[in-house]
N, C-alpha and C positions, 0 to 999 in steps of 0.2 A: 758418515760423510766420506766420499771418496777423497783419497791423499792427492793433494795437488802436484802438477807436474810442471809448474811455472819456472823451477830453476833446479840446477844439479846439486847433487850432496856434496858438500865439502866438509869433510872430518877434521877434527884438530890434529890428527896424525897422518894427514894426506901426504904421502911420499912424492908428490909430483916433482918431476925434475931430478930426482934421485935415482940412482943405479939401484937395481933390485938387489936385496939382501938375500942371504940363503933362506932365512924364514919368511915364508909367504903368507899373505892372508887369502885364503880361498874359500869361496861361498857356493854351496850346492843349493839349487832349488829344485824341490821335489815337485812332481807333476800333482795338479790339484785332486786327482782322484785317487790317489795312493797315500796310505798312512805309513809314518815312519815307526813301524810298530813290530814288537817281538811276536804279536800274535797274528797280525794280518798283513804285515808288510810283503810286499810283491817283488818282482825282479829288480825294478828300479831302485827301491829302498834298499835292497840288498846291495846292489852296485855302489849305490851313495855310501852306504856303511862300510863296506869293504875298502873302497877307494879312500874315504876319510881315515881309515885305520892306517893303510899304508902311506898316506901323507903325513899323519902325525907322527909315525914312527920315522920319517925322514925329516921331521923338524918343522913342520908346517902348522900354521894356525887355520883349523878348519871349522866352519860354521855351516849348520844345515837349516835352511828354512823350510818348513815343513807343516803339513795338517797331521793331527793325531787321532785316535780312535779311543783315548783314556786309558790304552794298556801301555806298559813300560815301553820306552824308546828303544830303538835299536842302539848298541852300546857306544858309536864312535861318532865323534864331531860334537860340537857345541850345538845342542838343538835350540832353535827359536821357533815356537809354536805360531803358525798362522791361524788366526781365529777370525771368525765371521765371515768366511767365504765358503762354507759348506751347505749344501741344502738343508740338514737338519738344523743350522743355526739360524736361518732365515726365516721370516714371516711370509704368509702367502703372497702378500702385496710385493714384498721386496723380491720373491722369485719370479713374479709376473713381470716387474719393471727390468729385472736383470735379464731375463729371457728375451724382452724386447730389444734390449740393448745389444744383446748376444747376436740376435738376427740381423739387426740394422748394420752393425760393424764388421759382420762376417768373422767372429771370432771362432776359435777351434774348440774351446773348452767351455762347458756350461759354467754360469756364474763368474766368468771370467774379470768381469769388472770388480767383483768382491776379491777375488784372488789378487788381481793386480794391486788393489788398495791395501791388502795385508801385507804384500811384499814391500811395498812402498814404506809402510809404517815401520816394518821390521828392520829395513835398510837404514832408516833415518835414526833408528835406535841404537845401532851399532856404534861402538866407541872407535872402531878403526875401519878405514877403507878396505873392503875387498879389492884386492888386487886382480884376482881371477874370479870371474862369475861363471858357472857351468849350469846349463839349462839342458833338460831332458825333452825330447820329441815335443818341442814347443818352438814353432818358427815366427811367432808373434811377440812374446815376452822380450826378446833382444832389443825390438825397436824402442820401447820405454826404458829399458835398462840403460840404453846408451845415451838417452836424455839425462838419466840420472846420475850416471857415473860415466862420464865421457873419457876418462883416462884408464877405466878398467880393460882388462882382457876379457871378451866374453866370448865363451866358448859352448856350441851346441852340440850335445851328444847324442846321436841318434841311435835308438834301440829298436826301430820299427821301420816299416815301409811308411814313412809320415807324410800323411796328406794334409792339406790346408785349405780353408774356405777362402783365402786371400787371393783376389784375383791378380796381384801384382807383389812380387817378393823382392822388388828391388830395395825398398827400405830394410827389410830383414837382412838381405845379403850384405848390405852396407854396415850394418851394425854389428855383425858377427865378425870376430877376430879370427876364429878358427872353428872347423866344422870336424867333428869325430863320428866316426860310425864303429858299431859293435863288430862289423864283419865286413870283408870284401864285398859279399852280396848286397848288403845294405848301402855301401859306399858306391857301387856301380848303378843300383836302383835309383839313389838321390841324385847322382849326376846326370843320368839320362832323364830323369823327370824335370829337373829343375835348371840344368845347365850351369851347375855350380863350376868354380874354378878348381881344378883337381890339385893345384900347388897349395891350396888352402884347406885340403881335406886329408885326415889321417884315419887309419883304421886302429882301434883300441879295443881289442877284444877283451872280454872279462877274464879274470883269473879266478882262482878257487883257494879258500882257505883251508889250508893244509892242516892246521891244527884242529879245526872243527870236523873237517871230512877226512876221514882216515879209515882204513880197513879194520874189520876185527881180526884179531889173532887168528893164524892159520886160515885166513881167508880163501887161499887157493887150493886147499886140501879138497878131495873128492866129497861129493854130499849125496845122501840117499835121495833126496827128494829136491830138485832144483825148484827154487823159489822165485817167481817173475813179479816184477812190480811195475806199475804204471804211476807216475808222480805228475800231477799238473792239473789244471783247469777242466773241468768236465764238460766238454763240449764236442760236437763232432770234428772241429779242426785238429784237435788235439789227438784224435784218433784212440781213445781208450777202448772202443769196440773192436779194433783191429787186433790189439794185444789179447783181448779177452778170448776173440775167435779163434786166435792161433794156439792159445792154452787149451781150449776146448777140444780143438782137432787133436791135439797130442794126447789129451786125457782118454779120448775116445780110442786111441791107438794102444791104450795100457801104459803109457809112460807116467812116470813118478814126477809130476810137475804141478805146482799150485800158483796161484794167481792172488795178488793184492792190488786194489784200487784206492789210491790216495789222492784227494783234491776236492776242493769245493765247486759250487757251481756259480760262482761270482761273474758278473758281467754277461749272464747268458740270457735268460727270459725275465729276471729281476721280479720275482713273485710266483710265477705260476709253474715253477720248475716241475712240480709233481705230476702235472697235466700234459707235460711235453711228450710228444710220442717218441722222440729220439731217448729221452732219459728214460722212459718208461720200458722201452725195448732193452737198453743197456742195464736196467736193473734186473729184467728177465734173464739176460745173459750171465750176470753175476751169480744169481740165484742157480741157475741151471749148471754151471761151471764149478759150483761150490767155491767161489771166490770170497775173498775178505775185503769188505769196503769199509775203510776207515773215515771216509769224509775228510774235511778240512784238517790238516796237520800243522800245528803251530810251528812258526820258523825254527824255533830252538829244538824242536824234536825231529826236524827232517833228517838230520844225519844218522840218528840213531835207526830210524826207518830204513834208510838206505843199507846199513850194515846188517841188518837182519834178512838182506835177500842176496840173491846171486846174479840175476838178470834183470835189467832195466829197459824197457820198451819205451823209445821215443818217437812215435809213428805219425808225426804230424802229417795231416793232408795239405795245410797251408804251407807256405814258405816261411819256416821258422827263422826269425832274424840271426839268431846265433845259437842259442841253446845252453844257457848256464847250467840247466838240470843235468846235462850230460857230462860236464865236467866235475859236478858234484857226486854223481853216480860213480864216474870213474875213480875219483880220489878215494870213494868209500870202499873200493874195491869189488865193484860190480861190473860183468861184462854188459856191452850196450849193443842194442840193436836200434837203429835209427833210420830215419827218412833220408832219401839221399836228395833233399831238396833245401833250397834257401842257404842259410849259414850253417846248418847242422853238420855237413862234411867238414867244414873249417873248425868247428868246436870239437869234433870227435878225432881230428887230426890222425887219421888213418888208423885208430885204434878201436874201431866198432865195425859191426856188420852193417853195411848201408844197403838198405832195400827200398823198392816202391811201395808206399803203404797202400796204394790201390791194387796190389798184386798179391793176392791172398795166399797164394802157392808160395810166392818167394818168402814172405814173412814166417810162414809155417815152416820152410825148409831151413831158414836161417836159425830159427828157435830149436828146431828138432837136432841140428848138429850139436848145439851146446848141451841139450839134454841128454843124447844118448852117448856123447863121448866126455868122460871126465877129464881127459887129458886137453881136449880142445877148450873146454870150459875154463879150466885153471890157466891156460896160456892167454885166453881172452882177458880173464882179470888180471893177471900180471902185465900184460899189454895196456890195459886201463889205466891202471896205477902209474904207469911209467909215463903215458901221455899226460896225465893230470899233473904230475909233478913238474912238468915244463910251463904250466900255467900258473904265472906269479902275478899277483896284485901290485906288486912293486914295479914290474915292468910296465903293467896297464897305466899308471898314473904319471909314467914320465912325459906324456903328453901335456899333462897340465902344469907342469914346471917349465915349460918352455918359455923364453923371453917373448915379449909382445910382438917383436918386428922380425922375429926368426922365421926362416922359411924350412918346412919340413922336407926331410930328405926323400928321395925316390928309391923304393926297393927295386932289386933287379926285375921282378914282375912288373913294374910299373906301377905299383901301388904306393901310395904315401903312407909311411909306416913311422910309428914312434920307437 
């Protein structure tokens, strides 16, 4: 049965009317299609975990409402599992009824009614009022959250070019206290599409965990064979074929370079991947270039994979919102070649070779310079490590500590910054 929305939640420890204490209660809501898992957690789960860690170190109480996949949870925050809201948990008729409601109400997420009910149940079970609720890539949930928690500060943190099926966003805009974006690119895209108030919008780029992601010893010394890595979802938008083609071209020139491809095929064709023409062609290229294919790498192993390589290619054809992988690669001591699109230039911060992924010659030239010149490769690695050292999760979460009624300051460039 769906949890009722007939009245707001009032907790025994509700701090209404009191000034905010140093210790705040902050609640993150994970998106319904992602698991807060060491095995399969994606970018948003990583952002939640690292933000929770930084906030807890600053003295705050952090709760994470999320689905799980049965694997151990990511380590930070007090995890409250959302149940009864995933496809695998529902009967055929429950899925059909939920699908009808999804189409009628123009919701953005599948089985959203079940997800909403699970959130309401979890919020009602908490012993303390969340002072701040953080929602990701979700323009609809703030509406019912505002009904439930009228005094809470509701933040929407956008990590994508977020579209919605809602024809009118006025209720969502009224419910949200503050909007965050992972990059200036996403901020500008959202402001342009939805006509948001710039004064209520801040840019909160991701940081990088320097303890987990760090270079191997003597990372910047010359190597006999340059090891190139692609990490990411295996689909055309991410451009793994662009990196493989560049490595194959250099190997044909007799240069000492190898290729590794790491990533799963999630969210692609959902079942018929082995018959997909793009993936078949990609596999042929991997075999022809004698590349190593690792498949999906669990989150707790990815830092080790980075440290085993020298160059990471992030050659997305689409407009990458930010590119957390770029920071993680740089912190691990890798030189980076990245697309000159979307939020990747911001993530790289001037410490990567930026190229047009559709310009095959430019990609090959950028990689060739690093392969043939040990000094240039070493310098690129050192520059990458220095850039990553400036990206702190502690700086990122400052936005989430702002008082309810404060107005964000404007940076000299005209962007609302934290």
